[in-house]
N, C-alpha and C positions, 0 to 999 in steps of 0.2 A: 471644613472639614479635615478630617484626617486623610493622611495621604495612605491609600490603601496596599501599595508597595512595600510597608514597614510595617512590621510587627508592632501591636497595640502595646504600652506597658505591661511588662509581666508576662507576656505569652512569647513563643518561639517561633509560631508563624505568622506571616500577615495574610489579610482577608483576599489579597491578589493570588497567594499559593493556594488558598483552599477553593476559589473559583477553579484555577487551572485545574486541581486535582478532583472536583467534580465532574467538570467537564469532561475529562480523559474518561472517568468512569463511565459517563453516558455514551460518549463515543465509541467505548469497548463495547458497550451492551447493545448498540445499533447495529455494529460489525457483526454481532453473534447473530442477528435476528429477531432481538427484544422488540415486541408490539410495543411497550412503554417501559422506562424505568425513571427513577430517583436517585440521587445519593445526597449525602449530607457529611461534611468532614467537622469534626469538632475538637475544640483543645479546652482545658480546664487546669487552674492550677491553684495553690493555696498555702496558706499555713495555717495550724492549730496549735494551740499552747495550752497544757492544762497544769494545774499548782493545786496542792493540797498543805493544810495545816503551815503555809509558809515556804514551802519547797515547792520546788520545781520539779513537775511528775513528767510529762511527757512535750515533746516538740515533734512535730509532725510537719513535713513536708510533703504535699501530693502536687502530682503532675501528671494527666492523663491526656490521651488523644484516642481520635478514634474517625473510621470512614466506614459508613455504612450504605448500602447498597440496596434497591430494591428491582427487581425485574420481573415484569408482567411477560407471559405469552398468552396473549389473549385473557382469559380469566383465570388463566393460574399464576400465582403468585410465588416466587420464593426472594428472601434476603440473607446477605451475610455480612460480617464485618472483618474488619482488621484495623491492627494498630501501626501498622507498618505502612509509610506512604511511598515506598519504591513504586515503581512505575510495574515491575514485575508482581509485585504483592497487590497492587490497584486491579491489573488484570485476572489475578487469580482469584480475586474476592468476587469480580463480576462474573467468572465461568462459574465459580461455586454458586451465585445466586439463580443464574442461569441455569445451570442442572436441578437446582430445588426446585424451581419451577415447571423444569419438563417431567418431574415424577410426581408432582402435587397434582390432588383432586381439581375441578373447576369448579370454581365459586362464582354463580351468578353476578354476585354483586362486587365480585373483587375489581379493583380498577384505581386509578389516580381519580382525584376529584376532577367534576366537570369545568371544562375552559373558563364559563362563565362565574363559576363561584372562586377564581383564582385571586390574590390579592394582588391589587395593582399598584397602589400606593403602599409605601412602607414609613409612616412617620417617625422621626426619633423621639422616642418617650423617655429618655433620660434615664436607662436603667444602667448604665456602666461607671462605676467611681472607683476604679482602682485603689488599693489603699497599702502604701509601701510600708506596710511596719515589719520592724525585724522582730526577730525571734523574742531578744531581751526587751524591747518596748511592748511586746505582746504579754510577756509573764508579767511585767510590771503593772501593767494594767488588770492582769489577773489577780495579782497580789493584792494592788488596791482595794479591788471590788472584795475579796476574802477579807483583808484587815477591817475594811469596814463594815461587813457584817459581824465579827467577832466583837467587833468594839461597842456593838449597841447596847448589849448586857452579859453582865458575867455569866448567865446561864445559857448563852450561846458559847460552849468551851471546845466545839468539835465542828468537823466539816467536811461535806464529801468533796471538798473542792470549787474550785473555778476556771473556768477557761475562756479564751480569746480564739474566735476563727475568724478568717479574712479569706475569702474565696472570689474568683471570678473566672469565667468561661465565655468561649464564642464559638459561632459555629457560620456557615454557610451552606445552604441547601438549595437543589435545583431540581426540576423535573421535566418531561418531556410535553406536559401540557403546559407550560410556560411560565412556571413560575423560577424565579430567581431570588434571593433575599438570605440576609442573615444579619445578625447582630450582635452584640457583646453586652453582658450585664454581670453584674457582682451582687455578692449577700454578705452581710459580716455581721458578725456578734459576739455577746459579751454576757456570761452567764455564772450562777453562783449557788451553790447547794448547803444551806448551813445547817446545823444539826442543834436542838435546844433541849435543855434537860440532862439529867443522866438515868441509867438504869434502863429500868422496863419502862418509863417514862417519857423516854425519849421521841423528839418529834423534830421530822426534817420536813424543810419546804425549799422551793427555789423560784427564782426570777430569774429573767434575762432580757435583752434589747438586741433586736436584729433589724438592721435597715440596708440599704443597698449602698447610702453614703455614710461612711464610717463617721463623719464631723456629725451626722444626727443620732449617734448612739447616746443612749441616756449615760450619765458620767458613772464610773466605776462604783464610787460612793452612793449615790440614789440607789442604784442595782444593788448594792450589799446590804446598804439599810432596809430596803424593802422586803429581801428576802428575808430578812433576819426577824425583822416584824411578824413576816406570816407564821415564820417557824415558833416564835412565840407564844402568839395568838393561838397554838392548838395544844399547848403543853395542859395537862390533868383535861384532856380528851375524855368521855366517857362514852359508854353504848346508852342508844335507848331501846323501849319498848317497841314491838313492832305496831304501827297505827297507818291509817291514810291521813295524808297533810298535803299542802300545797308545798312548791319545791322551787327555789330561786335559783338559778345555775349562774354561777360568775360569769362574766364576760366571755374570758378564754373558754370557757366550756361551753357556751351558748353558742360558740363558733365551731364547735365540735357537733351540735344539733343542727346547724345550719350545713355541716358536712354530710350529714347521714341523710339528708333532706336532698342533696344534689346528688348522692350516689344512688339514691331509690328513683330519681328521674334522668340518671345517666343512660345512654343508647343500651350498652351491653346487658345491664339487668332488663332494662324495656324488652327488647328484641328478644331474650330468654326465658322473658317472663318470669324471672326470679326477684321481683319487685313488689312490695305491697303496695306500690303506687301506681302498677302497671294501666291503661288508659286513662289518666288521671288529668289529661289537657282540657283546660276550659273548666274543671272541677275546682270546688272551694276545699282546698286541704288546708289552709290556714282560716284563722278568724277575720271578718272583713277588715278590719282595720292593719291586717299586715302585709307588705310590700317587700319584693327583694326587686333589687337593679341589679345588673351586670355591665361593668365598663371597664373594656380592656385597655382603654385608653389616657387612665391616669397617670400623669407625669412622674415617673419614681415609684410606680405602683408594684407590690411584690408580685402582682398575677397579671402585669401588663404585657402587653405583647401586640405589635402592629400585624400579626396575623398568627393563625394556629400551627400547629405542627406539620400540617398536610401543605401549608403555605395558600390557605383559605382567609377570605375576607373575613375579618371578626369586625362587630358593632355593638356599640352601648345597646342595652334592651332591658323590658321588665319581665323579668322569669316570673314573676308572681306580682299580680294586681289587686288590691282589695280582697286578698287572701286565694285567687283564684290562678291555677298554673296557666301562665301564656305561653311556655315553651321549654322544651328539652333539652338536655345537656347532650349535642349530637356529633360525631365526627362522620365523615363521607360515607364509611362503611357500615355503622349503625343506622345513619339516617337511610340506605337505599333498603336496609333489613326491614327498616319500617316504614317505608314508602313515603318518606317525607325527604324535605331537603336538610341539609347540613346547617346545622347552628354554627359553626366554625369553633367547637370544642373539642376538636381532638388535641389530646394532653391535658384536658380539664377545663375548669371554668377559670374566670379572669376577674379578679375585686368585684365580690358579691357582697352588696349591703343590706343587712335584713333591719326593716325601720318599722315601727309600730304609728299608724297617724295619729295615736292617743298621747305619744311622748310629749312630755313638757321639758322645756331648758332646764328646770330645777329637778329633775327625775335621777341624781344622782343615787350613789347604792343606798345612803341612809333613807332616802325617799322609797326605795325600792324594797327596804326592809320592813318601811311602815305600811308600804301595801301587800306585802306576804304576810305580815300580822303574825300569828303563832304558826311556824309550820320550819322547814328545813333549808339552810342556806348551804351550798354544796360549792367548795372549793376544788375539790380533788377527785377524780373518779379513776377506778379500777378495772382492769379487766376488759376483755371485747365482747362483751355479752349485748352484740346487735342482732338480730336475726332478718336479713332485709327482705326475706320471703314474705314472711307472717308480720314483721314490724315489733316482734316482741323484743323488748328493750330490758336488760337485768345487770346492772353494773354496781360494784361494789365502791363505797363513796364516803368522804368524811368532809364535814364542815363545822356548821355550828347550828346548834338549836336555837330558834328566836322566838321571844314571848312577847306580844304586844308591842311588835317592831322593833324589839331591841335584842340585842344577841345577848342570851343567858348564858349560853356554856358551848364548849368545843365538844364534838362528837368523832367517834373514828367506828371502822368494825361494823357498819351497817351496808347494807344495801337498798338501790333503789329500782324499782320496778314498774313498768308499766307497757303500754304499746304506743308507738312511735305516731302511729295515726291518729289516737286520742291524746298523745302529748302535743303535737302541731296544733290541733282544732283548739285545744284548752291553753295556748299562750294567752295570758291575760295581760300583761304588760311587758315593755321593753324598755331598759333603761337608758338615761342619756351619758352613762358612765361607758363610752363606744371605746371598742379595743379594737386594734386590727390584729388580727392572728394570722400570719400568713397573708393570702390573698380572700381573706372574708373579714367583714367589719360589724360589728353587732354590739350591743349593749348586753346588760344582765337582763337574764329573762325567765319571768316567772311564769310556771306551769300551775293550771290550777288545784290538780289533786294525782297525786303517784302515793302504790305503795311503798312503805319505807320499813325494810323488814330489820329487828335489832335483835334484842334476848329473845 
């Protein structure tokens, strides 16, 4: 185990210092007469380097720190934060939170999580892998990535640049219902955006690799080559006429569909009744072959956490089983608003996997294109055209027109439209071409029918 009185590599503050800081804040809140209180100290640091056309563009180092304090006076809540860790500043911040609570209206469901929901075990999930990369080494990796993209084909003569980012943070949190805990985590990435063609026929695409452990990142050469191939595949894009047809969402975009579902069954949208999936618990929102599993304890997972943002216990669970919704995504507050127990999702979902019971090992992308038959394969979406109240969905798209299971030609400047309720119900297949996008893992997703608007 790490000695908690010494800062971890790349940080200025030790865990012991943070423990002392939050305890000081809590003691002051009690002294002022707070019924309950919570405090969290955190620190983050990182390096981001960008290059373009063989030249270094930017080198940014970031370092930030914060202490956040929440004070409860009965059912009234106030919070305040500071980046000054001096004793005087800590006391002023607690006082500010206390003063806000005094003048805030009572909220019958405000309050810390119930003692019974507090996480008592905090497994080490292998989330912290500091990357001691210097700006020169980071620039060299980014340049290698861009060089690899430009070397693929002479039609790749330009680039929007490549970048490398190394980020790490740690925190310690405590509140008066008995929670104490914190951990360090890291996130590193490498990306490039090459441009193919020239004049009006230019097409850009990009690719990246993102991992908690830099040793697991894809090689700069692999990222560069793949990004270039994506950009080249889009040359000579055309428009198509308006029609209804099946649509295959490439796996990174399928993760976005999963995200839309999560948003629709999250506490805030449900208790405000601003979701098209209000009262969907136990109901069939997907076809029978679809399951969605959540697991906060995946070692090194991007959505892994030993407890949620309120210090509440988390656990693996089936969110959707056989197409039916088994549970929502609730924090303590939204759960109380709905008269339900918290699901340990303050701060969001943890490592979701959407799968189909019909998927076979051989259902790679070519197999999914054959299942699509004749229709649209989408690889990029533009705009924010999702209405969560009605479920109406309309977004700019580009990708490929597919005929008889084969890519016929690239298409652009089209709009795909439908309703999320129908789209989720009409998922016909999920590919084995599984991709993890942030905390969501899913293969490509085939939706039976959507409106495609072109010329």
